[in-house]
C-alpha positions in Angstrom: 35.0 -26.9 24.3 33.8 -28.7 21.2 30.8 -27.8 19.1 30.5 -31.3 17.8 31.6 -30.0 14.4 35.4 -30.4 14.8 37.7 -31.4 11.9 41.4 -31.8 11.1 42.7 -31.1 7.7 42.0 -34.6 6.4 38.4 -34.9 7.7 37.6 -31.3 6.6 37.7 -32.5 3.0 34.4 -34.2 3.7 32.8 -30.7 4.0 34.2 -29.7 0.7 32.4 -32.6 -0.9 29.2 -31.8 0.9 29.3 -28.2 -0.4 27.9 -26.8 2.9 29.4 -26.2 6.3 27.5 -26.9 9.5 24.9 -24.3 10.3 26.0 -22.1 7.4 23.9 -21.3 4.3 25.2 -21.9 0.8 26.6 -18.4 0.4 28.5 -18.4 3.7 29.7 -22.0 2.9 31.1 -20.8 -0.4 33.0 -17.9 1.3 34.5 -20.3 3.9 35.4 -22.8 1.1 37.2 -20.0 -0.8 39.2 -19.1 2.3 40.1 -22.7 3.1 41.3 -23.4 -0.4 43.9 -20.6 0.0 44.7 -21.1 3.7 43.8 -24.6 4.9 47.5 -25.6 5.3 48.0 -22.7 7.8 45.8 -24.3 10.4 45.7 -27.7 12.1 42.1 -28.0 13.1 38.8 -26.2 12.6 35.5 -25.9 14.6 32.3 -24.5 13.1 29.3 -22.9 14.8 30.8 -22.9 18.2 28.2 -21.9 20.8 29.4 -19.6 23.6 27.7 -17.8 26.5 24.8 -18.8 28.6 21.9 -18.0 26.3 18.5 -17.2 27.7 17.3 -18.7 30.9 14.9 -21.5 30.0 11.4 -21.6 31.5 11.5 -24.4 34.1 7.8 -25.1 33.3 8.8 -26.3 29.8 9.9 -29.8 29.0 13.6 -30.5 29.5 14.2 -30.8 25.7 12.5 -27.4 25.1 14.6 -25.9 27.9 17.9 -27.2 26.3 16.8 -25.9 22.9 16.0 -22.5 24.4 19.5 -22.2 25.8 21.2 -23.7 22.7 19.4 -21.6 20.2 20.0 -18.3 22.1 23.7 -18.8 22.7 26.1 -16.7 20.6 27.6 -18.6 17.8 31.2 -18.3 16.5 31.2 -19.0 12.7 34.6 -20.7 12.8 37.6 -21.2 15.1 40.8 -22.4 13.5 43.9 -23.5 15.4 47.6 -23.0 14.9 49.0 -25.1 17.7 47.5 -23.7 20.9 46.6 -20.3 19.2 42.9 -19.9 18.4 41.7 -17.7 15.5 38.0 -16.6 15.7 36.5 -16.0 12.3 33.3 -14.0 11.4 31.9 -14.8 7.9 29.8 -12.2 6.1 28.5 -11.7 2.6 29.4 -8.0 3.1 31.6 -6.6 5.9 29.8 -4.2 8.2 30.4 -2.2 11.3 29.1 -5.0 13.6 31.9 -7.4 12.8 34.3 -5.9 15.3 31.7 -6.0 18.1 30.8 -9.6 17.3 34.4 -10.8 17.3 35.1 -9.0 20.6 31.9 -10.4 22.2 32.7 -13.9 21.0 36.3 -13.7 22.3 35.1 -12.6 25.7 32.6 -15.3 26.1 34.9 -17.9 24.7 37.7 -16.9 27.1 35.2 -17.2 30.0 34.8 -20.8 29.0 38.5 -21.4 28.2 40.5 -19.2 30.7 43.7 -21.1 30.2 43.8 -20.7 26.4 45.8 -18.0 24.7 43.8 -14.8 23.7 42.2 -15.5 20.3 43.2 -13.6 17.2 40.5 -12.3 14.9 39.7 -12.6 11.2 36.8 -11.7 9.0 36.0 -13.4 5.7 33.6 -11.8 3.3 32.7 -11.3 -0.4 32.6 -7.5 -0.2 33.9 -4.8 2.0 34.7 -1.1 1.9 37.9 0.7 2.7 36.6 2.4 5.8 35.5 -0.8 7.5 38.6 -2.8 6.4 40.8 0.0 7.8 39.0 0.0 11.1 39.0 -3.8 11.4 42.7 -4.0 10.6 43.6 -1.2 13.0 41.9 -3.4 15.7 43.9 -6.5 14.9 41.3 -8.2 12.6 42.7 -9.9 9.5 40.4 -9.3 6.6 40.0 -11.7 3.7 37.8 -10.8 0.7 36.7 -13.3 -1.9 34.6 -11.8 -4.7 32.3 -14.3 -6.3 33.4 -16.0 -9.5 32.0 -14.5 -12.7 28.7 -16.2 -13.6 28.6 -18.0 -10.2 25.8 -15.9 -8.8 27.8 -15.6 -5.6 27.2 -19.1 -4.4 30.0 -21.0 -5.9 33.3 -19.1 -6.1 35.6 -21.3 -8.1 38.9 -20.0 -9.4 41.8 -18.8 -7.4 41.1 -16.3 -4.6 42.6 -12.8 -5.0 45.0 -13.3 -2.1 46.9 -16.1 -3.8 49.8 -14.5 -5.6 50.7 -17.8 -7.4 47.6 -17.8 -9.5 48.3 -18.6 -13.1 
């Protein structure tokens, strides 16, 4: 199922130039950008803000457009799905990791699998600026890959710049 925000490696470069990813604020876009700078070659395609689930039941007395908007705006939203062949990876993007990330990822995967029953079970990842050892340990014990990208010095957290800490080839 497509969100309408689907990209391959080549067209994804457009988003880098725009500086903001679909339905993401500038801070979240900077975190996604930092991750992709380090890992874009590992995936073949990317979908952003993927709506899953049924959302709220719309009031039939409302105009059709309002009904559609009610459903659309109340569906759950996966921040990013990246693909390695047929294998989907569901990503949650946060400024700071929290205890809700695991529940969000599991909920999104359940709803996504309802809509894509023939797909392989998705793998999970969390991308953030900050975390703590307890949450990182729990996430990793539950099969969630954790990627942390601290903001660049003087960047105010919005524009990361530099080489992310998980890139061992940094000069």
